C-alpha positions in Angstrom: -13.2 10.0 11.0 -14.1 13.5 9.5 -11.3 15.3 11.5 -9.1 12.3 10.0 -10.3 13.3 6.5 -9.9 17.2 7.4 -6.3 16.8 8.3 -5.2 14.5 5.3 -6.9 17.2 3.0 -4.4 19.7 5.1 -1.5 17.3 4.1 -1.0 16.5 8.0 -0.5 12.5 7.6 0.6 12.4 11.0 -2.4 14.0 12.6 -4.9 12.1 10.1 -3.0 9.0 11.1 -3.6 10.2 14.9 -7.2 10.6 14.6 -7.8 7.7 12.3 -6.4 5.6 15.5 -8.5 7.6 18.0 -11.7 6.8 15.7 -11.0 3.0 16.0 -10.2 3.1 19.6 -13.6 4.8 20.2 -15.2 2.8 18.0 -14.2 -0.5 19.6 -14.7 1.0 23.2 -18.4 1.7 22.1 -19.0 -1.5 20.1 -19.2 -0.3 16.8 -17.6 -1.4 13.8 -16.9 0.6 10.4 -16.9 -0.9 7.1 -13.7 -2.4 5.8 -12.8 0.8 3.6 -12.7 2.8 6.9 -10.2 0.3 8.3 -8.1 0.4 5.3 -7.6 4.0 5.4 -5.1 3.8 7.8 -2.5 1.9 6.0 -3.0 3.7 2.9 -2.4 7.3 5.2 0.8 5.8 6.5 1.9 5.1 2.9 1.3 8.6 2.4 3.0 9.4 5.3 6.3 7.8 4.1 5.6 5.0 6.6 5.4 2.0 4.4 7.1 -0.6 6.9 4.0 0.7 9.3 1.6 0.3 6.7 2.3 -3.3 5.7 2.4 -4.0 9.5 -1.2 -2.7 9.6 -2.1 -4.9 6.5 -0.5 -8.0 8.0 -2.4 -7.0 11.4 -5.6 -7.0 9.6 -5.2 -10.3 7.9 -4.5 -11.8 11.3 -6.6 -10.2 13.8 -9.6 -8.6 11.6 -10.1 -5.2 10.2 -11.0 -3.9 13.6 -8.7 -6.0 15.8 -11.6 -8.1 16.2 -11.9 -11.7 14.7 -14.5 -11.8 12.1 -17.0 -14.4 11.7 -16.1 -17.5 9.3 -18.5 -16.1 6.6 -16.9 -12.5 6.7 -13.3 -13.1 7.3 -12.3 -14.4 3.6 -14.4 -11.3 2.3 -12.3 -8.8 4.5 -9.2 -10.8 3.6 -10.0 -10.3 -0.2 -10.6 -6.1 0.5 -7.2 -6.2 2.3 -5.5 -7.9 -0.2 -6.9 -5.8 -3.2 -5.9 -2.8 -1.1 -2.5 -4.0 -0.9 -2.4 -4.8 -4.5 -3.4 -1.1 -5.0 -0.5 0.4 -2.9 2.0 -2.0 -5.0 0.6 -0.6 -8.0 1.4 2.8 -7.0 5.0 1.6 -6.1 5.1 0.2 -9.5 5.6 -3.5 -8.2 3.3 -4.6 -10.7 4.0 -8.5 -10.5 3.5 -8.4 -6.7 0.4 -6.5 -7.1 -0.8 -8.8 -9.5 0.1 -11.8 -7.0 -2.4 -9.7 -4.4 -5.2 -9.3 -7.0 -5.0 -12.9 -7.3 -5.0 -13.7 -3.3 -8.1 -11.0 -3.4 -10.1 -13.1 -6.1 -9.4 -16.5 -4.0 -10.1 -15.1 -0.7 -13.3 -13.9 -2.3 -14.5 -17.1 -3.7 -13.6 -18.4 -0.2 -16.0 -15.7 1.3 -18.9 -16.7 -1.2 -18.3 -20.5 -0.4 -18.4 -19.9 3.6 -21.7 -17.7 3.0 -23.3 -20.4 0.7 -23.5 -17.7 -2.2 -22.8 -18.1 -5.7 -19.7 -16.8 -7.2 -19.8 -13.3 -8.0 -16.2 -13.1 -9.8 -16.4 -12.5 -13.6 -13.2 -14.2 -14.0 -13.1 -12.7 -17.9 -12.9 -9.2 -16.1 -10.5 -10.1 -13.3 -8.4 -12.2 -16.0 -8.2 -8.9 -18.1 -6.9 -7.1 -14.8 -4.6 -9.4 -14.2 -2.9 -9.6 -17.6 -2.8 -5.4 -17.5 -1.0 -5.5 -14.5 1.4 -8.1 -15.8 2.0 -6.4 -18.8 3.0 -3.5 -16.9 5.6 -5.7 -15.1 7.0 -6.8 -18.3 6.4 -10.3 -17.5 4.8 -12.2 -21.0 6.9 -15.3 -20.5 4.9 -16.0 -17.3 1.5 -14.6 -18.2 -0.5 -18.0 -19.6 1.1 -19.9 -16.3 0.4 -17.1 -13.8 -3.5 -16.8 -15.2 -3.7 -20.9 -15.2 -2.8 -21.1 -11.7 -4.9 -18.3 -10.5 -7.8 -19.8 -12.5 -7.1 -23.4 -10.9 -7.2 -21.9 -7.6 -10.2 -19.7 -8.0 -12.4 -22.2 -9.4 -11.8 -24.8 -6.8 -11.3 -22.4 -3.7 -12.2 -25.5 -1.2 -8.8 -27.0 -2.6 -6.8 -23.8 -2.5 -5.2 -21.7 0.4 -3.9 -18.2 -0.4 -0.4 -18.3 0.9 0.1 -21.5 -1.2 -1.2 -19.6 -4.2 1.1 -16.7 -3.4 3.8 -19.1 -2.9 3.6 -20.4 -6.3 3.1 -17.5 -8.1 6.0 -15.9 -6.0 8.1 -19.1 -7.6 6.7 -18.9 -11.1 8.2 -15.3 -10.9 11.9 -16.8 -9.9 11.9 -19.1 -13.0 
């Protein structure tokens, strides 16, 4: 991991990517698992290297297989997915795809709430602050006409995580964009 960081700082993105993949393989063979931030470095590095398709493949792999290639417990799967969606939103903001970024922010919030529910924990989401962040992202998209509907859909989903699936929320938000 340290080597990957050094290579990144030197601007050697391909070397950094190779070092990260080797670190992940070593960790897996030794039964070690890094935190989510460590595994989310790979798609970020891929983006910086101009390999956005590969970056999205890594995000999608992480969503289906887990961050370290191992299926996490039910209690942690949704929390990990929240972090993945949050990272995806950050990448989309860099690409100035603000509506899509807001959709993934929403997916992150719903996944987080599902994770809290699975862990039998109280919600830790400050919806008022989250709503402000969503509105800022949407404002950059210049989509005033859908702000309130967007926020209402997200609020309903986040308030009732048992009744809503992330994929369905994303579909509803995409449909709203098309109107």
